[in-house]
N, C-alpha and C positions, 0 to 999 in steps of 0.2 A: 405751377413750374411750365416750363417754357421747353422748348422743344431745345435738345442738342444738336449743337451745328459744327461739329470741334468738324474737321476737314473741309471742307465744305470755303469754296473760294464767294462771295458775293457782290454784286458789281453793283451801286444804284448810280443812277444817273440825276445829272442837280442832287446832287448828296451834301452838297458843300450846305441851305438852309433848308430854311422848313419843315416841308410833310419829309423831305429825302434822309433832311442830314435826320431828323429825329428814325428814321427805319434806317438807316446804317446803323445807326449806335442801338438801336436793339439789338442788330443782327448779328453786331460784334460782342455784346453783351449776351446771348450765345453760343461765343464761341470761334462763331464766321470768323476765314480771313472778307476785310469788307476793303473794294476801290469806291474810291467814288470819285465822279468827273460831273468836270461840269464845265465853259470856259473861264472862272474866274480863279485858277491855282490858289490865290493867298488862303479865299476865301474859305478853302478846301480843306488846305495842312491846317485849321484850324479845328477840322473833329479831328475829335483823339481815335490814338487807335485805328485806322486808316490813314488808306493811301493814295493819295495826293492824284489823278493822273487828269491832267487839263483835255477836254472834250467837245468838241463841241458836235450832236446832234446836229445839227442840221446842215454838216459839212463830211462828206462820206470818207475822206481820204482822211478827216482828224477824228473820224469810230474808228476806221480802221490801226490806225495808230492808240487809238487808245485799248483798247481793245487789246493791241499786242504788246502796248508799256503792261495793261496789270494782267498776261497770261504771264510775262516774264518776270512778274513780281510772286505773280500768285498760284500759279495753275492754270489751268481751263476755266473759266467761268461757271459755275455752278450751281445759279443762282443770280436773276437777272431783276433790276425791280427800273424798269422808264416811265423813272420821271420827269424826267427835263420839261421845261411849259410853259409854252408864258398864255400867262387866264389877261384875255384885256376881249373890253365889251367894244364894237360898234357897231351903227343902226348900217339898215343896208347904204342908206346914201354914202352912210361913212366909207364905207368896206370898201378902199378899190383894189387896183389886181397886186398891188406888192402887200399888202395889208396881210389880203387874202390868205397866199403863197408863205409871210410870213408865219403865220399861222400855222397852215397847214405843214407848211418844213421842218418847223419844232417839233409841233408835239404827234400829226400821223407819221409824216415819215421819219422825225426822226425815230420812236418809236420800232416803228420797221428794221430799222437801217440797226435800232438796235438788238432785236432781237433776230437778226440775218445773221449777225455776229458770234453769238451769244448759243442759240438755240445745238448748232450741230459740235458744241463743246457738253453739253448735255446730251448728245447723243454719241460720243465719245465715250464720256463719262458714263455712262447707263446710270446717272439720277439728274434731274433738274426740274427748276421752279421758275420761272419767265411770271412777273404781275405787272399788267401792265396801270401806269396809275393815272385814273380818268376820273370821271366827274359823276356827279347828279347832274349835267348839263351830259352827258352821255347816256340816257335814259328820260330824258326829257328838254326841251325844247326850255331856254333862256330869254328871258326876254331881252333888245336890245345886246346879243350876242350871238350873231346865225354863222357866224365860224369860227367860234371858239366851238359851237355846241356841233358844229358841223362835224367839227376835228379830232374831239372824245365819242363824238358818234362813233366815226370809223376807225378810234382806237378799242374800242368794242367788235364789233364789225373783224379789227386786225385781228383779237383775240379769238373771239368763236373760230375763225378757217385757221388758225393753227391748231387749236383744240383739238382739232376735225381731222387732220391733217396728222396729227402726232396719239390721236385720242388711242393707238395699242404699246405707245415706248414708255417706258420707263420713266415721265416729263407731265407736269404739266401750267397747263399756260389759263391765268385769269385775269380779271383789272378788281379795282379797287372804285369805290367813289364815290368818295367824297362829298358834303357840301359843306357849306361853308370852314372853313380854316383858321385856325386864329395864327393866323401867320402875315408877315413884309403884309401877302400879295391886298390881305385884307385892309390893314393897311391902305393899298394902295388907292384900291375902288375905292374905302369911307375919300377918301381927298377928291376924285369922279368924281364921286356924286355927291360930293359937297359943291364943286365946281358949275353945274349943274342948278346951283343956288337952292338946293337942300339944306337944310339949319344943321349942326352935331347932329343936334337931338334925332331927325327928322332919319338924318343919314346913318345910324349907328340901327333905328328903328327897321329901317332899311334889311340893312344885312339882319339883324337878331330876328328878323319873324323871315327871314325868309328857308330857316334850315326850324323845323317841324316843332323841334323842343323848347325853340324859345334861346339859344346859347349857341355860341360858337363850339368846334370840336375842339381837341385839342388835338396837337400834330399825332400826340403818342397813341390816344386812340386808333391812328391809323394806323399807326409801325403796329400795333399787336395786331391784324387783323393781316398785316402782310408778313406779320410771324405767324399768327398762324398756317394760313396761307403753307408756309415751307415747311410748315414742323407734315411725321410722319401721317398724323392724323386726317391732317388733308390731304393722307396719295391718290382718296376717288373722287375728289371735289374738283372741278375738271369745267373751264368753258364756263366758268360763270360770275359774274358782275356783282362782287360784294357792298352793299350800300353802305358807310357809314355818312346816315345821312340823320339822325337823331328821330327819326318816321316818317319817311318819306314810305308811298305802299304806291 
């Protein structure tokens, strides 16, 4: 039996597809009022039972407006999942200033902006759960993806700093670190590998072999980890990077 989140307002960035959608639906099914945000409002409307709010985490004004709209719909945000992100690998020679800033602006800066708006709500409400959707690349180096790896390491550093700041307050700040998950991002990565000259069989093997248990992770497995972090049973779990990776050590 999962947690009862009735009366809680959860906001999930990047909530229209993939991991974000699975997390939003899990929180909804646990009784929370859920706001899903993203740049494509039409996609957000497809998440049944959730409130869609167009919001670009790379734009400070858009984040402020998005949180205002979310609060108008459901009150203070007491569960916040900073999931919006860009997963794209480039070698150092192909990484220019614009690409570096794009990755940081969405993954790391976007997480900061999201938490900066959500945590004051949690403090006011006297209860809160903040979850950063990092990656296994936040805990180790990912070859050919230095910018992505740096951004995901940064999210874990941000999470740990905030957990330390608010350790005596009635909220927790944690990160979830998935390996390769069965989402559209993996489809894009497969296409990129094939564009580099790998056969379909070689590209599939490269992705599957990256997960120690030899299969893609289901998005609902990641959502289950988030749901647990939002439960009362995890109220003393704080400042942690929870791996959902099939056996990374």
